[in-house]
Structures are given as structure tokens and as C-alpha cells.
N, C-alpha and C positions, 0 to 999 in steps of 0.2 A: 800771181798765185802759184804758178808752176814752180817759179824760182824759190819761193819760201817753202813749198812742200818738199822740194828736193833737198833744200838746206837742212830741214829738220829730220828728214830720213837719214841723211848722212850723219847728223849729230847723234841720232838714236843708235845707229850701227856702231859708232865710236863708243857710245856709252855702254853698249853690251860688251864690247871688248874690254872696257875698263872693269866692269863687274867680274868678268871671267878672270882677268888678271889679278884683281884683288883676292878672289877666291883661291887661286893658285898660291899666291903669296902667303895668305893666312894658313892654308893647309901645310905648306912647306915649313913655315916658321914653327908651327906647333909640333912638327916632327923633328926639326933640326935642333931645337934647344935642349933636347934630352929625351929620355924614354917617357912618352906620355903616360904610360901605365904607372910608372914609378912616381911621376909628379901628381897624378890624380888620386893615387891611393894614400891612405894615412901613413905617417912616418913609421909607425910601429908595425905595419903590415909585413908579413914574412915574404921571402922570395917566392914561395909556392903560391901565396895569395896574389902577389903581383903578377906572376906568370899566368895564373888562371884568369885574372881580370883582363890581361892583355889579349889572350886568346879569344875571350868572350867578346871583347870590343873590336877585334879584327886588327889589332896593332902589330901582330906578327905576320900578317899577309905581306906580299911584295908591295912596294910603295905605290906602283901604278894601279894595283888592284884596290888598295886602300882609297886612293883618290877617286877612282871610278865609282866605287860604292858610295863614297861621301858625296860626290857630285850628283849622282842619281837621286839621293835622298834630299840634297840641298835644293834641287830644282823643284821638288814638291814641298819645300819649306820644312822638311824634317831634318833637324840637326841632332836628333837624339835627345835623350833625357838629361837634364841637369843633375849632376851627381850631388849637388848641394841641396836642391829643392825637391828632387825626385819627381819632377814634372817636365813636360817637353820644354826644351830651352827656348825655342822660338815663341812659345806661348808666354813665357816670362818676359821676354824682350818686348813683345807687343803690348803686354799689360802696362809696362813702364813708358811706352812711347807717347801716349797722350800727355803725360805730365811733363816730359821733356819738351814736346812741341809747344805746349802752353807757356812754359817758362821762356823758351827761346823767342817765340813770336811776341810775347808781351815785352820782353827786354828790348828787342829791336824796335818795337813800336814806341816805347818810352824814349829810346835814344833818338829816333827820327823826330818825334814831336818836340823834343827839347833842342835838338841840334840845328834843325833847318831854320826856325825863326831867329835863333841867336846868331847863326852864321850869316844870315841875310842882314840883320841889323849891324853886325860888326863890319860887313863889307860896305854898307852904306855910309858908315862913319869911321873910315880908317884912321888909325892913330888917336882915336878919341879914348876917353876913359872906359867906355863900354867895350870898345875893341880890345883894349889891353886887358880888361877884366875877363872877357870871354876867352881870349887866348890863354891867359894864365890858368883859368879853371879847366879849360880843355886839356892843357898839358898835365894838370894834376890828375884828371880823369884817365889819361893814357898811362900814367906812371904808377898810380896807386895800386898796390896788390889787392887782388880780389878777396883773399882770405881775411886780410886786415880790415878792409872796408866792411865786409860782411859782419865780422865780429864787433866792430864799432857801432854799426847800425843795430845789431842785436842788443848791445849794452845800453844804447840810448833809447831806442824806440820800443824794445820788448821788455828789458829788465827795469829800466828807470821809470818810464811812463806807461808801460803796459798797453801800448797802442796796437802792436802787432804780435804775432806768434813767432817763436824762435825756430820752430820746425813743424813739419806736417804738410798736409795738402788737402785742398777742398774748398777753401774760401779766399776772398781777396786779402784777408788779414794774414793768410799763410803765404800768398803770392807776392805781395808788394816788396818786401825786403829782399828776397832773392832776385827778383826782377830788376830792382834798382841797382843792386850790386853787380849783376851781370851786364847791365846797360852802361855802366860808368865808362868803360874803355871804348866801346863803340861810339858812345856819345862824344867823347873827346876827339876821336879820329874823324868822325863825320862832321862835327862842327868846324874843324880845321879845313876839310876839303870843301865844305859849303862856302866858307869865307873866301878861300883862294879862288874857287871856280867862279863865284859871283863877282869878285873884283876883276877877274879877267874879262867877263862878259860885259860889265858895266861900261867899259871903255871901247867897245866895238862900234863900228860905224852904224850897224843896223839899229842900235839903241838911240842914236841921235835922229835917225830917220823916223823911228817910232814916235819919239817925242815931237818931232816936227809935224807929224800927222795929227797932233792934238790928243793923243791917247793920255789917259791919266797915268801918274807915276806908279800907282799900284798895279795897273794893267801892264805897264811896260816891264816892271820888275817880275811879276808873277808869270805872265803869259809869254814873255820873250826871254828875259835873262835867265830865270829859273829853269824854264823848259830847255834852253840850250846848254845849261850847266848840269842837266840831270844825268848825263851819261857817267861822269866820274862819281857822282853821288850814289847812283844806283849800283855802280860797280863795287864801291866800298861797302855799302849797306848789305849787298848780297854776299860779299865775301865774309863780312862779320857774322851774318846769319848762318852761312854755311859752316864757318869755323865753330860756332856754338853747337850746331847740330852734329858736327863731327866729333864732339867729345870735349870741347873747351869748357862745358858746363860742369865738369866733374868736380872742380874745386868748390864752386858755389853749391852744387847739390850735396857735397859732403858736409860743408859748413852748416847748411840749413836742413840736413837730412831729408832733402827733397827726393821723392821716389821716382827719379828719372833713370834712363838707361845708362847715363854716365856713372851715376852712383852704383848702379847694378854691375857695370863693368869692373869697377874698383872692388866690389865685393867678390865678384867671380875670380879676379886675379888673386885676391887674398886667400881664397879657398881653393885655388888651383883647379877651377872648374873649366877645363879647356872647351868642353862642349858649349857651355854658355858664352864663353869668350868668342868663339867662332860665330855663333848666332848674332851676338851683339855687333861684331865688326861687319858682318854681312849686311845687317840692316842699316848701319851707318853708311856703308858704301852705296846702298840703294838710295838713301836720302840725299847724299852728296851728288850723285848722278842726276837725280830728279831736280835738285836745286840748280845744277848747271844748265839743264835743258830749259828750265823756267827762265833763268837769266838770259839765255840766248833768245828766247821768245821776246822778252822785254827789249833787248837790244835791237832785234829786228823790227820791232814796232816803233821804237824811238828813232832809229837810224836805218833806213832801207839799204844803205851801203853794206851793212854787216852781212846780210844774207848773200851777198855777191862775193864774199871773201873766200 
């Protein structure tokens, strides 16, 4: 217990450093790409208006003073008001957060439910027609562009047969198409890793020992082979989920007008709303750090050797 506690304290401290580093990078980039006042003001704004806005926002203070003021407010969750919506930027991001979380967790659940059984069946029958078909479709899932798949699903299931909605949020009919679109690539990758990991485990000595003890084939596969193959599967699934939460959903959210923070980030960039961009990136960094800590906890549970590293 002491070992695992020390391990997670160490990981928590490292995560705090990551968040601080991301905050510094975001702040520096928003100042380095040009005059933030000029970028945030309308193109037709006069020099006097831009200068007055810059003074009011503190953009003419020394850089270290700007960062100190920004950091003090950021610790309290105050990133200022969105120039586009005229409301607190963090409030906008947190309003969009549930929609993105729902989409990402639904997509990874769909990917896992489809990939694990297919990967196991393909591993049990190598070079069979099922194995070849599974491998082919998993490669298609990895290679197919998200925007194209989303548009095709809209054309067939929303326009042609009116089964689902093309955009919006609130019901399963809004959720299914974007979730399936987002799940296609993770499904392909996870299916391949399940197949390869299970094939490696099926030829290990402990599998023959388990069968010799009289265990049923189902128990041997699920309780022994799949459990020992779970580390690479969990690694890839967690990486795919983290990638989604880090902004990979932006294409799917744009195609389906899904009100997540990925789509919000795109709108903020289009409107040059640096305040909103900073809040969005900060929340994404927090999510990624929280995901990494959760993954470490799963690793330490599955393999005690991890917490000794």
C-alpha cells in the first residue's frame, strides 16, 4: 500500500508540472504569434481603438506581469470573458464539456464492444475467412477518413431512411451517427491489437497447463488469455480515448454540429477569441492529465510491477 501511494503521489506531482508547463506554453504562444489586441479586435478597428483595448486588457504590461496576472486568475478558473459570447470563457467550455465526454465515452465503448469479440474470434481461427474478413475491415476502419464516413452515414441513415438526425444533441438518435463515426478508427486499431495479443497468449505454456487442469475453453480464453493480453489492449484503448478528449473529435463534431468543446475551439479560432482558446486548451490539458493518472491506476492494478518503476 505504501508503494502504490508513493507511486501516485509522484505521478500527481509530475502532472502538476505538466499543467504548469502547458499553461506557460499557451500563454507564450498567444503572445508570440502577434499582437493579441490586433488579432482580437475587428479588422476595421482603428489604431486608437486597438490601443485602448490593449491597455484595458493588460496587453501593454511587461510580459512577466501579464503572465502573473493571468496565472492568478487561471488558478481561480477565471480566464476572462469570451469576446465572442460576452460571457466567462470557462463557463462556455464547461457547458460544452458534457457533450464531448458523452460522445467520446460512447465512441470508445462502441469500439471496445465491437473489437474485443471480433479480435478474439479472429485469433482463435487464424488464416480463416473470419480472420481475413476481420483484418480487412479493421484496416478499412483505420484508413477511412472521419469526415467522409460521417457524410456517408448522414446520407444513408439520415437523408435516405430518416432513421437518425444529422445534427444536434440530446437523444440517442442524435448520438449514434457521430459516435459510430468517431469509433471507426479506434475499432480498427483495437481489433488488430486484440487479435495479435490473443494469438501470442494462446501459445504460452500456462494455457496448456490451464487446459490440463480441466478448465473449460471459455474460462481459459477469458480468465487467462484475455486477462494477460489486457495490458496492450488497455494501453491502446486509453490512448484512443485520450486522443479523442484532446481534440481529435473536432472533425466529427464539425460534421454533425455536435456542441462539444472541440467544435467550440474551432469557432473560437475562427473568431480569434484568444480568451476562449486559452480556457479550452487548459481544460483539455486537465482532462489529459486526469486520463493519464487513471491509466496509471489501471496499470498498477493489472500489473504490480508498474508501481515499482
